[in-house]
KOLLUM-187732 format. One record per residue: x, y, z of N, C-alpha, C, O, CB in turn. Coordinates in steps of 0.05 Angstrom, whole numbers, plus 5000, padded with zeros to 4 digits. Glycine has a CB too. Layout:
N
XYZXYZXYZXYZXYZ/...
***
This chain:
281
534749024886532348914898532148974928534249004941532248604894/529748994938529349044967529948784982530148574970526549144973/530248805008530848565024528748355022529348115023531148645053/526248435018524148235015524548064990524147824990521348375014/525348194968525848054943528147854946527947634936526348244920/530247944960532547764963531747524979532647294973534847924977/530147565000529447345019527147175008527246935012528747455046/525147304995522747154989522147144959520147024951520447285003/523747274942523047294914524047084896523047054874524047554904/526046924905527246724888528046834861527446724840525246484883/529447064862530447194838528547374824529147504804531246984818/526047394836524047574824523147774846524047754869521647414814/521547954838520248134858518547954877517147774867518648364845/518648004902517347824922514447774916513447554921517747934950/513047984906510147944901509647804875507347744869508748214902/511747754859511447604834512147314838512147154818513147724812/512847234862513546954868511046804875509846854896515646944890/510246614859507646464863507646314889505546274901507246274840/510046244900510146094925508946264948508146144968512946014931/509046524946508046694967504946714967503846854985509246964965/503646584949500746584948499646304951497146274951499746714921/501346104953500445834950499045704974497745504970502845664943/499145834997497945715021494845735020493845935009498945845046/493545545031490645535031489545665057489945555079489645245029/488245885054487346035077485145885092484745925116486246305069/483745705079481545565092482645355112481345285131479745435072/485145245107486245035123488645135140489344995159487044805106/489845355133492145465148491045615172490545855171493945645130/490745475195489345585218490945815230489646005240488945365239/493545805230495146025242494746285227494246495239498145945243/494946265201494646505184491746595184491246835184495646445156/489946405183487146475184486446625210485046825209485446215182/487446525232486946655258488146935259486947125270488146495280/490546975247491747235247490047435231489647665240494547225234/489047355208487447535191484847605205483947835205486947415164/483447405217480947455230481347645254479847835257479747185240/483447595269484047785292484748065282483948255294486347665309/486148075260486948335248484448495242484248735248488648295223/482448365230479948505222478348585246477448815249478348335203/477948385264476148435287477248625307475748775320475548175300/479948635310481148795331482249055319483649205333483348645345/481649115294482849345281482249605295484049775299482049355252/479749645303479049905315480549955341481450175346475949915320/480749745358482249775383485149825378486449995391481949535400/486249685358489049735351489550005339491650135343490049515331/487550105324487750375313487950585335489550765332485350435295/486350555355486350755377489050745392490150955399484050705397/490050505397492650475410494850595394496650725404493250175416/494750545367496850645349496750955349498851075350496450535321/494351065347494151365346495351485372496651685371491251445342/494751355395495751455420498851435421500151615430494551295444/499851215410502751175409504151375391506251485398503450905401/502851435368504051635350504051915362505852065359502451635323/501851975377501752235390503952265411505152475414498952275403/504352045426506452055447509252065434511052195445506251815465/509551935411512251925398513152195390515652245387512151745375/511352385385512152655377513852795398515352975391509652815370/513552715423514952845445517652705451519052795469513252855470/518252495437520752355440522852475422522352495398520452055435/525152555432527252675415528052475393528152235397529752745432/528552585369529052415346531352205351531051975344529852585323/533552285364535752085368534851845385535951625383538052215381/532751885401531851665419529551505408528651305420531151785446/528451595385525951465375526451175367524651005370524951615351/528851115357529350845348528950635370528150415365532150815336/529450725394529150555417526250465421525650245430530150695443/524350645413521550585417520250455392518150335394520050845423/521550485369520450385344521550115336520449985318520850575321/523650025349525049775340523149535343523049375325527549735357/521649515365519949285369517649275349517249065337518849285397/516149495345513949475325514949435297513449305281512249725326/517249535290518349485263519049195259518549085238520849655259/520149065280520848785278518348615276518248425260522548695302/516248685291513748545290512448565263511248375252511848645312/512548805251511448855225512748675204511348565187511649155217/515348655204516648485185515848195187515748055167519748505188/515248105211514447825215511547785206510847565196514847745243/509847985211506947935208505548085186504147965170505647995234/505948345184504248505167505948735155506148945167501748615182/507148675132509048865120508148925091507048745078511848755120/508649165082507549235055509549395038511749465047505149405058/508649435013510349574994508549694972506749554962512449384982/508949944964507550044940508049884915510249794910508250344935/505949844900506049684876504749834853502349904855504749404880/506149894831504850034809502749864795502749624799506950124788/500949994781498549844771499249614752497849414752496750044757/501349634737502049414719503049174735502748944726504249504699/504249224758505049004776502648884790502648644797507149094796/500549044795498048934806496848734787495748524796496049164811/497148784761496148594741497648324743496448114740496448704713/500248334749501748084752500847934777500747694777504748154754/500148084798499147964823496547814817496147594826498748174845/494747944802492147814795492447574777490747404776490348024783/494647564762495147334745495747084763495246864755497547384726/496947134787497646914805495346864824494446634826500146984821/494347064837492147034856489547094842488647324840492547224880/488246884833485946904815483246934830481246994818485746674797/483246894857480846934873481047224884482647274901480546724896/479347394874479547684880476847784891474747744879480347844855/476947914914474548024927475048304936477048364950473647844950/473248484928473348754938471648764964469548634965472148964917/472648904985471348895011471649155025473249325017472548665027/470049195047470249445062473049485073474249295083468149455084/474049725072476749795083476449845112474950025120477950035068/477849695129477649735158478750005167477750125186479049505173/480750105153481750375159479550585156479150745174484250445141/478250575133476250775127473650725142472050915146475850795097/473150475148470750415164470950535191468850575205470250115165/473350585201473750695227473651005227473851125248476450605238/473251115204473251405202470551515209468551365212473951495174/470351775212467851905220465751875198466451875174468352205226/463251855205461151805185460952015163460051945141458551785199/461752265169461452465148463652455127463652605108461452745161/465552275131467752255111466652155085464751995084469952065121/467852245063467052145037468951935026468951885002466852385017/470551815044472351615035470851365025468551315034474251525058/472051235006470750994994472250745002474750735002470751024963/470750535009472050285015473350174990472050174969470050085028/475850074993477149994968479349794972481149774956478350234955/479149624993481249424996480549174979478249134972481449345026/482549024973482248784957483648554971485948584979483248824928/482248324973483548084982483947904957482047864942481847935004/486347794954486747624931488447384940490547414953488247774908/487447144934488846894941488646694918487146744899487546774967/490146484920490046274900487546104904486146034885492546094901/486946034929484645874936482346044947482746284951485445654955/480145924953477846074963478346204990479746085007475445884966/477246444994477446575020474746665030474646835048479346815017/472546565019469946655026469246605055468246785069467846515009/469946365066469346305094470946475113469946565134469846015099/473446535105475146705121473946985124473847095146477946715110/473147095102472047365102469447375118468847565132471647475074/467747175115465247165129465747155159464247285175463646915121/467847015168468447005196469647265206468847365227470446775202/471547375191472847625200470947865201471248025219475147685182/469147885182467348115180464548055192462648205186467148205152/464347845207461647765217460247985232457848025228461947525235/461648135249460348345264461148625255460748825269461048315294/462148645231463048905220460749085215458749005202464748865194/460949335225458749525223458849695197457049845191458649705247/461049665183461249815158462350095163462750175186458649845145/462850235142463950505144462850675121460950595108466950505143/464050905116463151075094463150935067465150815060464851325093/460950945053460750835026461550535026462650435006462550985007/460950395048461650115049459349945039457249915052462350035078/459749835016457649675003458049375004456849224988457249764975/459849285022460149005026462048875006463849004995457448875023/461748615002463648454987462748434957460448434951463948184999/464748424940464248394912466448224899468748304899464048674898/465647994888467647834875468247954848466448024833466547544871/470847974841471648114816473347924799474747754808473348364823/473047964773474847844754477348014753477448234764473547814726/479447924740481848084737481248344723482148554732484047934722/479748344701479048584687477548784704478049024703477448524661/475648674720474048854738475848964759475549204766471748694750/477648804770479448904791481349124780481849324793481148674802/482349084756484049284744482549544738483749754741485349174718/480149514729478449754725478049904751478150154751475749684712/477649764772477249894798479850034807479750254817476449684819/482149904802484650024810485250274793486350474804486949824807/484550274768484950514751483250744762484150974762484250454722/480750684771479150894783480250994808480251234814476350784787/481350814825482650894850485051074844485551264858483550654866/486551004823488851154816488151444807489551634813490451014793/485951464793484951734785484251904809484252154807482551704766/483651774831483051924856485551964873485452074895480951774872/487851884862490351934876490951724897492451784916490352194888/489851484895490351284915492651104907492851014884487751114920/494351044926496750884921496150594927494950524947499050984940/497050414909496550124912498950014928501250064922496349984884/498249854949500349734965499649434970497349374977500649884992/501549264967501248974972502148915001504149025010502748804952/500648745015501148695043501348395050499848235039498948825060/503148335068503348065078501548025102501048205117506347995085/500647775105499247695129500647445140500147215132496147635124/502547495158504747315166506547285142506047115124503647045177/508647435142510547445120511647165113512247015131512947635128/511947105087511647275063508947235049508647325026513847225044/506947115062504447065048502947315042502447475060502646875065/502247355017500947605007497947555004497247354991502147704980/496347725016493447685013491947935009489547935002492347535037/493148175014491748425013492948624994495448644992491548535041/491248774981492048994964490449234971487949244967491748924933/491649434983490249674993490649894972492449894956491349765020/488850084974488850324956488450564974486150614982486750304933/490550704980490450905002491851164995493551174977491650785027/491251365011492951605013492851695042491151605058491951824993/494651875049494951955077492552115087491552055108497352115081/491552315072489252465082486752295087485152375104488552685063/486452075073483951915076483951745102481851625108483551735052/486151735116486151585141487551325140487151155158483451545149/489251275120490651015118492550985142494351145146492250995092/492050775158493650745182496550675175498350785188492550525199/496950515155499750435148501350675140503650705149499650225126/500250845123501751075114502151285136504151425137500351215090/500251295154500451475177502751385195504351545204497851495193/502851125201504951015218507651055205509551125219504450715223/507851015178510351035164511251325161513551395168510150895138/509551495150510351755142510351955165512052135166508551855120/508351935183508252125205509652015230510852175245505352175212/509551755234510851635257513651555253515251515272509251405267/514451515228517151425222517751145230520051065234519151605235/515650975233515950695241515850535215513950545200513650605260/517950375211518350235185516549995183517249775192521350155183/514250025170512549805164512049775134510549605126509849835179/513449935118513249915089516049955077517650115087511350135078/516649795056518949855039518050045017515650045010520149595027/519850195007519350344982519050144960519949924961521550554976/517650234938517150054916519649974901521750104903515250184897/519449764885521649664869522449854846524649824835520949394857/520750054841521350244819521550524831520850574854519150234797/522450704814522550994821521851154797522251074774525451064832/520751394801519851554779522051694765524051764777517851764789/521751724739523651884722522052094708519952044697525151704701/523052344710521752574699523152674673525552744674521552804719/521752674651522852764626522153054622519853114615521852584602/524053234627523453524626522753614597521253814594525853684636/523753474577523153554550520153504543519053654527524953414530/519053294554516253234549514353384568511953414561515752934552/515353474590513653604610512753884600514354044591515253634637/510153934602508954184594508654384618507854614614506354144580/509254284642508954454665506154484675505454684689510054724659/504354294669501554324677501154284707499254384718499854114662/503054144720503054104749500853934760500353924784502954374763/499453784743497253614753498353384770497053284787495653504729/500853314765502053084779502653154808502952974825504552994765/502853414815503653494842501653394862502453284883503953804843/499153444857497053354876496753054876495752934895494453484869/497452924854497052634851499052474868498352254877497352554822/501352584874503452434889502752434919502552654931506252564884/502352204931501552194960503952214978503652235003500151934965/506452224967508852224984510352494982512452514994510652004975/509252684968510552944967513152944952514853114957511053044994/513452764933515952744918516052934894518152994883516452464909/513653044886513453224863512453494873510353504886511653104841/513853694867513153964877513254174854514654124834514954054900/511954384859512054614840514854724840515954774861509954834847/515954754816518654854814518855144822517255304812519754814785/520655224840520855504848522055674825523955604812522655524872/520855904822521756114804521756034774522956174758524556204812/520355814768520155754739517855564735516855444755522855624729/516955534711514655364705515455064708517854994706513555414677/513554904714514054614715514254514743513354644762516554554700/515454274746515654144772518454044777520054024758513653914773/519053984802521453854809520753584822518753564836523154034829/522453384817521953114827524253044846526553044838521652914804/523552974870525552884890525352574890523652464903524953004919/527252444877527152154874527652014900526851784903529152064853/528952144919529452014945526851994961526551824978531552174960/524952174955522352164968520251994953518151934964521252444971/520951914929519151754913518951464924520951344930520051744883/516451364927515951094936515350904914514850664919513751094957/515350994889515050814866512250714861511950504848516850594870/510250854871507450754866506550814837504950664827505550894885/507651024825507151074797504551204790503851244767507250824782/502951284811500351404804500551684792498551774780498651404830/502751814796503152074784502852064753502152254740505852194792/503551834742503451794713500651834701500351924679504551524705/498651764717495851784707494952074704492952124691493951644725/496452264715495752544713497252684689496652904683496452694738/499152534677500752664656499852564629500152334622503752594661/498852754613497852684586500152664566499652564544495852894577/502452754573504752764554506752544558508752524543506153034556/506352374578508252154583510852244594512952114589508652004558/510952464608513452574619514352424644516652464653513152864625/512652264655513352114679513251814673511351714661511452184703/515351674681515551384676516951254700518051394717517051324650/516750994702518050844723520450694713520450604690516150654737/522550674729524850504723525750364748525150454770527250684712/527050134746527849974769529550134788531550254780529249724761/528850134814530350284834533150184837535050344839528950264861/533549914837536149804842538149864819540549834823535949504846/537149944796538849994773539550284770540950364751537549904748/538650464788539250744786540850834810539950804833536550914784/543250934805545250974826544251164847544951134871547751084814/542751374840542051574860540051474881539851594903540851814846/538551264875536551164895536750864899535050744911533751234885/538950734890539150444891538950334919538150114923541650354878/539850494938539850394966537750534983537650505007542550434979/536050694970534050844985531450694986529550734971533551124972/531250505005528850345009527350445033525250325040529650045012/
***
């Protein structure tokens, strides 16, 4: 299990622990204020983050930890995430039954000509309507931003399956750890700030997922459709032979590669139970 599960999971995966969803956003003023500020100040924070990532490229690798230690510690306290495969998203919706699809602030900050689609989800146990109305009061929208939509579990899962077909990775996020309220659907090219900070900046604001991919070479036909589907570059075209190679150390356990495989050659297994990646979080 990852450190989050040990600390917040009570013997389960941290996002499967109902206690992490039990707080009332309408009355929890500290958490409510954090989420409202997160939404309203996102564009300014995005610009600051991009400038910091650009500057970090000129810092020698051995010295980078000195500059990343503080934002990593802050992320663990306030806004930390982890890839979650689609079947685990269903478990989340079983606990957090208030589900709303809303404009994605990452993609709303992108250039107007982008064809990115808003696809964030807020899910809580109790009502969050007033909170969203306050946070998005002055929101100008972004590409394909059609506002808020209350979803049932079945509707939310259908939406996630469509996002998965577009190669978007599902990630669960805390808003003041360990309270879970957000489920994002992102990839790096589309402008996801979290993945940009993690993958390009090397700043630890995400754990790898609780699972890791397993590739069955006997079932694999070598169609290579999964290569483009993986947002983390863990699946590549095999050199000098047909098929693909899977680097399990690079796998983040999102599982979206499976939706590209018609033969079932890709599956997930628990990370902690597999010796080669058990400590690769």
